[in-house]
N, C-alpha and C positions, 0 to 999 in steps of 0.2 A: 493508669490510665485501667478502666473496668475494662473486662470484656464487652459488655455492652457498647459502650463508647466506640472502642477501638475499631467494632466491627463496623457500628456507624461511621466511624472514621474513613474506615478502607470501601463502605458502599460508596460514599461524597465521594472519596478519592476516583476509585472506578469509574465513576460516572463522567467525572468530570474527563481523565483520562478517553472515555469512547467518547464524548460529547466533541469535543479538542478534534480526535482523529478524523470524526465526521464530517467536521465544518471544515478543517484543514483540504481535506480529498473535494467536498463541493466545490471549495474557492480555486481547487486548482483545476477543475473542470472546466467552472466557471470562467477563466482565463483564457481555454483553448479557444473557446469559443469566440473571442474578438481576435484575437492573435492568430485564427487561420482567417478570419476575415481579413485582418487587416494587412498581413505582413505575406500570407498567400503559403500554398501547400511545401514550394519549395525552399525557403525560407524558415518553415516549420519541419520539416527535413535535417536542414544545417542542426535547426535546434536539437533535433532528438538525435542526430550524431554524437554531440558534445557530451550527452548527459549521463549514457553508460559509464564512461571511464570514470565521470564526476562520483558515480553513484557504488562502483567498487572503489575510488579512493576513501570514499566516505564511510562506509561498511564496515571497514576494515579499520579504521579508525574511531569509528564509533556503536558499531553494533556490539551487546553483549554488554560493554563496560557500565551502562547506568545500571541494566540489572545487577552483573554483579560486586558492584560499588553500592546499591541500595540494601540488597543483601549483609555487607559485610558492615554498612554500618548502622542498619537496624539493628544488628546482632551487638555492636557497639552499644549503641543507644543504651537497646534494654538492660545490659549490663553496668549500666551509667559509667562507661568510659569515653566521656564525652571529647577529653582532651586528644588521647586516642585518634578517634570519629575525625574530629577536625586535622589533626595531622596525616589520616589514611586518604581524605579531602586534598589536604594538599599534593600527595604523592602524584596518584592520581593526573589528577588538572594540570601540575605539571608536566609531567610526561607524556598526556593528548596532547596539550598545546605543543611539544616537540615532533610529535608525530605530525600535526596539521601542519607545522612547516616543511616538514620532510615530505609530505601528499602534494603541498599546494609547489613544490617544485617539480614533484615527479608529474603531476597536472599539467604544469606551464612547458617544462622543457618536453615531457613526454609526449605530449597530446599529438603534436602534428604527426609522429610517428604512428602511433593510435590510430589514428586517423586515416594515414597510407595503408593500410591492415584492410579498411572496411569500405577502400572503392580504388577501384585500378587510373582513376580521375584525376589527377592534378588541380585541376579546375574546381572541384567537390572539396577538396583538402585542403587549397587555399583558402575559399570560401567559408569555410567552417573554423578554421586556426580562430577567430576573434572571438567565437561562441565560448570555445576552452578556455582563451585567457581571461575573457570574462565570468566563467563562473572562477575560476584558480582560487580568486581571494575568500571565497565561504569557506575553503579547506583551513583557512588560519583560523575562524572562530569557534567551526560548527562542531569540531573534538573537542575544543573544552566546557561549548553548550551541553555536551553530552555529561561532560564529569560532574556538572552541577546538578544539573537534570537526575544522575545520579543518589548526588548529595541528599538532594530536599524531600527525593521520593523513599530515600531511606528513613527521614525523619518523618513520613506522613507528612509530606508535604505536596501535593499530589494539584492542588489549584496551579500555583505560580509554573510549574512544569507545563501542565495543561493551557494556562492562558498566554506562555511562552510562543506554543505552538503556532495558536492564533494568533496574535499581535506578527509572527513571524511571517503567516501568507497573508495578512492582510495589507503589510509595510513593502512583501511582494509585489502581489497585483496590481498594488498603486503607483509601485516602481514601474513597472513591467508598462501599464496600462497608457501614463503618463510619457514615458520614454519614446512608445510607440508613438505616440501622438504626434509628437515632436519629430521621431523621425522621421515620419509620414508627408508631413509640411515641408521638410528639408531635402525631401528625395533622395530621403539612403540609398544607399543597395541592400539588397536582401543578405548578407553577408551582414550588414552592421545593424539590419535589421532585429537578427538572430542574436546580436553580442549583446542589442539592449533585453532582449527575452531574459534571457541566461544570467544577463546581470543581476537581475530582482532578486534570487539566491542571496547574494553576497549584502543587498540593504536589508532585505527580511534578517535575515542572520545578526546582525550589527542590533536589529530593535531587538530580537529576542531575546541577545546577549545581556543587553543595558539591564532587561525586567529580571532576568535569571540574577542578573549579579548583585542586586539592589534584593531580590529576597534570599541571596547565600549571606549577603555580610550579614544582614539581621540575624537570621537562624547562627549563624556563625559566634556571634556576640552573644547569641542565648546561649550557645551550648560552652563558651568560656565562664560566663555568668555560672553556669551550675556544675564546670569543674572548677571551678576557682580553688580548690581546698586536695585536687589530684595530685599526682607525682608525673612531674614530665615527661613521657613516655620517651624513649629510642627508639624508633622504628627504622628497622633496613628498609628502602625503597626496594631494593633485591627481593626481599621476601613479600614483599605488600604485591608487587607487581606480580611474581609468580603466583602465587595464591589466587587473585582475580583473575589472571590467565586461563588457570587452569579452568575456574566455572565457566568464562564467555568463551574457550574457544569453539563450545559446539555451536552454541548462541549465533557465531560471526561466522562460519560453516555453514549453516541452515541455512541463517540469512544472506551468505554472500550468492547462494544458488541463483537470486532473481539477479545478481545487476549482471551475472556471468552471462544469463539468458539472455538477455539484454544484448551484451555483448556479441552474443553469436548471431542474434537480428543483423547489427553494427557488420558483423565479418562478411556474412553472406548475402543480404538482401538487396543491397544494392548492386554487391558483385555479379550474383546470377542475374537482375533483371538486367544487367546494362551487358553481360556476356549473352543472353537471351535477342541482344537485339536495340535494345530499349536505352534511348537518349540519356545520358548524363544528369538533364534535368530533371525529365520524368521520373525516373529511377527514385533521383532523391525525394520527389515530391508523391508519388507512392510509397516511399518507406516512412515521410510525415503521415500520411495519410493511417497508416497501419499504426504506428506505435505512439503518435500523439492524438488521434482521433480516437480508433476503436476500442484500442489498450484502453486508453485514459477512460473511456467513459464506462469500463467495469470496472473501475477503484471504488466507485462508490458501493456497489453491493458487496463487494472484497471486505470493506472497512469490517462491515458486517459481521464477517466472517472470523476476519483477526481478530472482534471483540470479544466474540464468542471464545475462539481458542483460548486468549488469553487469559477469560476467566476460568475457564475448564481446568487449564492445566496446575492451577492452585490448588482448585477445589480437588481434584482427584488426588494429587500428591497429600493432601489435607487426610481423606481419606483413608488412605493406604498407608501413613503413618500410626491411625488408630486402630489397622487391623479391621475396617468396613469394607471387605472386597465387592459383596454386593454393592453397596452406597456406590462404591468407586465402576463397576459397572453400567450402575442406572444412571452415573452424569454424564459417561460415555455416549449412552443411548442418546439419552436428551439434549448433550447437543448435537448429535447427528441428526437429530429431528430439527432443532432448531434451524441448523445449518437449511439445511433442504426447506423448511418454510420460507425462509427468508431467500434464498439463492435460487428457487424453481421458477418463481412464479416474475422474480428479476427477468430472469435470463427469458421464460416466454414473453414479457415485453419488451424485453431490446430485439428480440427476433422476430415479432411480428409486428411490431411500429419502428425497424428498422431506416426502411425508405422517410418517413415523415420526421422520426426524427434528423436522418440525415441533411433533411432537406432543412429542417427549420432550425439545425446547428451550425449547417457547413454548406447551404445554398441550393446543393445539389444530392441526387441519390446518388451519387459512385462510388460511394463508402459503404452503402447499405448492404452487399455481402460481406465486406467485412465488419463490418457492426452483427449481424446476426452471427459468425463464425464465432468472434466474439463472445458475444453470450455463451453460446455453446462450452466455450472454453471456460471461463467462468464457473460454469456447475464443477467442473473438474478441479482448477485453483482453490477454489471454494472447499474442499472436501478435502485435497490435497492440504492445505493448511490446518483445518481443521484438527486433522488425524494426524500432524504433526506436532502439533498440542499435546493430543492426548499422550500420543507417545512420552513426550518430553515431562509432562505429568507422571509416567510410569518409569521415570530414572532413564528412558531410552534414549539419549539425546542425537547417538551417530548414523541409526537404523535407517532415519526421515532423510537424512544430509545423505546418502550413497544413493536412496531410491529416489531424492532428485537428482541427483549427480545421473543416474542412469537415464533418468528424464530428460533430460538434459541432451545425452549422446544423442538421444533419439531425435531432441527436436532437430540438432544437427546436423544427423544425417537425411532427418524430414523437410528441410529447407532445399538442404544440398540436390534434393533427387524430384520434390514438388515444386521449388517455384517455376524449373525452365519448362514446365508441365502445367501449372495452371498461375504462372504470374504471383503475384504478392496473396492470392486467397491461397496459394499454397505454403507460404510462412505461417498463416492462422492455423491451417490444417494439422501441419505441425506441431504446433505450438497445442493443440489438442491433443492427439498422438502423446506428447509429452507428459503433459498433466494427469492424461487419462492413466499411463502407465506407472505414476509415482505416487498416486494416489489410491492407486488397485497395491501395490505393492505394501505401502503402509495397511490398509487394511486387513490384509492377509497377518502383516506382524501383530495387529493389535486382535486378532483373533488367536496369535499364539502368544501371543506372552502374557494373556489376561485370561485364556483359559473361556472363552466367550466365543459363541460361537456367531455372531453380532453379522447380521446383513445389512446393507445398505435401502435393499428393493424392498426387504420384510419393515425397515422402518420408516420406510418413504413412500407405499405405494395409496396412502391417502391422501397424502400432501400432493402424488403426482395425479390422483382421480381429481383433484379439489383442483387443477389447473384447469382442465378439461374448459369448464363451460368460459373462464378467462380465456383460453385461446380461441374457440367458439366467436366469443363477442371483437376480441379485438382483429382476428379475420374477418369477419364481417364488416368493421367498421376501417380495415386498410383498404378492402377491398370497394369500397362503396366512396370513400373517401378519394380516393385517386384514379378510381373511374371519372369523377368532377374534374378532381384537380387538376388533369392532363391538359382539359380545355382554357386553363386560365393563363395571366402571365406570370411570368418566376416570382414577382415579390409576393399574388397573389398565392402562388405556392404554397410559398413559406410563411404566409399567414394560416391557409387552411392544416399545414403541416404540424402548426403550434395548436392550433383546433383540434385538430385528430389526436394527439398525445395528450393535451389536456382532459377531453373527453377521454379519452382511451385508460388512461390512470384514474383518473375520477371515477368513472362506474366501472371499471374493471377490479379497481382494487377490493370494495364491498363485496363482489360476488363472489370475489377469489376467499375472503374472507369468509363468508356466510355458508359457502359448500365446504370449505374446510371443519367450520365449527359443527356445520351439519352432518357429514360424515367420521367425526372425530378425527381428524387429522392431527386437532390440536387443541389441548382444554383452554375455556378463557381462563386458567388460573397459572396455567403455563406461560402466558403469553406476558406476566408481568414479569421475566425472565431474560423475557427481549430486550436488548440492550437499547437504549436511545428512545425507543418506541412501543416498548412492550406496556409498560405501565399506560402512556396514555390509553392504549387502544384498550386494557383489561379496564380501565375507567370508564371508556364510553359505553361499551357493553352492560356493562354494572349499571 
């Protein structure tokens, strides 16, 4: 493969992966809306209690291994060691499948104990156990899928991996919606409705696995044909696992911080709310409102931050390996500017339209303050993500892990101190403090290791200025709409809220874009580097 065709394949693959992540996140957010309307906030809270343990087990079983395996496979195929590539995949796949069985057993039998740590209420534990058990079978499949994706990506076959994510999410959404409507007609309990909602992860995994299985079988046959004249290698499983484990460990630790942070919420939020005098039912509902409504909404803009970080990490590594130190600095500056260019206006939009967004999606404005706080949190969370990738691109894998751990400890302390004082809003403020500190520490480390006096305020002041007319427009719209909407029925309020969001974003986006270009917060040529939407905007401006 020529260098030019290789770069084209890489761009196509990266675009496929970014699009898949975006579509999957969007489908996940859209699923929460009918779920909340059908099953209610108590069942949604049970759903939220089940997922953190599942995410921890899944992260340990899968995070890092696709990247480590793809790196190893790409090196082997580049040297035309096709049989060794096949054998390496078989060893990793078998090991991850065995780990999946272990994860399933821990989830199934350890789930009730995990739940008992999260709440003092035996009733909530009893109601959440079916959701835990419905999730557990997915762990038998997903670890093996991570090996399949690493094998395909190592051979530059990004499209099947990306498509499997979308198929997995589509099947999950269809399973949940059909199951919930059937459950609603049968008048099932909130406990069983939450279990139906979590079981979608298992059916989605089966669909994604079958698609990947077809692609992997096809690829393995190709490699067997290419390596028919090779001598059969004799690889030791322990050697292969140790080699990949060393590379994947820091990635696993970094990825594990988020589910551990979610577990902190599970262990502290319901318990602190109940200790403050709130009923078991209301505490679980408040927990669901925070974790499955407010935090789920900000996953969409964070997917762009993840895409920017995923692109800048290998870019910086490549520049440094060629001795292009100034180019590496320019690339990290550009990634921080691009992050601000997306995250700042998104946070402003969520913040000023928090009430209409809450009414439009979840029928009432009771969670609008949480959405506002989550919007602020997304700024620091996005900065933390991108700065972590920058440091990893500079081969500093463990420093951001330490910083995230510090942020997690501060979040724990914040939950314990602030929830009794401020209720569920205290959990959101604690999250803001944790992400702000860890991203600040990351920035300090970047300045230290790159000998670059990079400053986020200096890089983003133009973007902040461009957000001012957007904020003014959204404030006026929100004020006028809800002065009028308060006089309408609840159904009419929902339609007015939908109209407010459509008009707010439809007019606000061009206002922000024009202001950003006018004050040179971004150059039209820079827009094309934005994931998913950049080239479309650049073509429109041209």
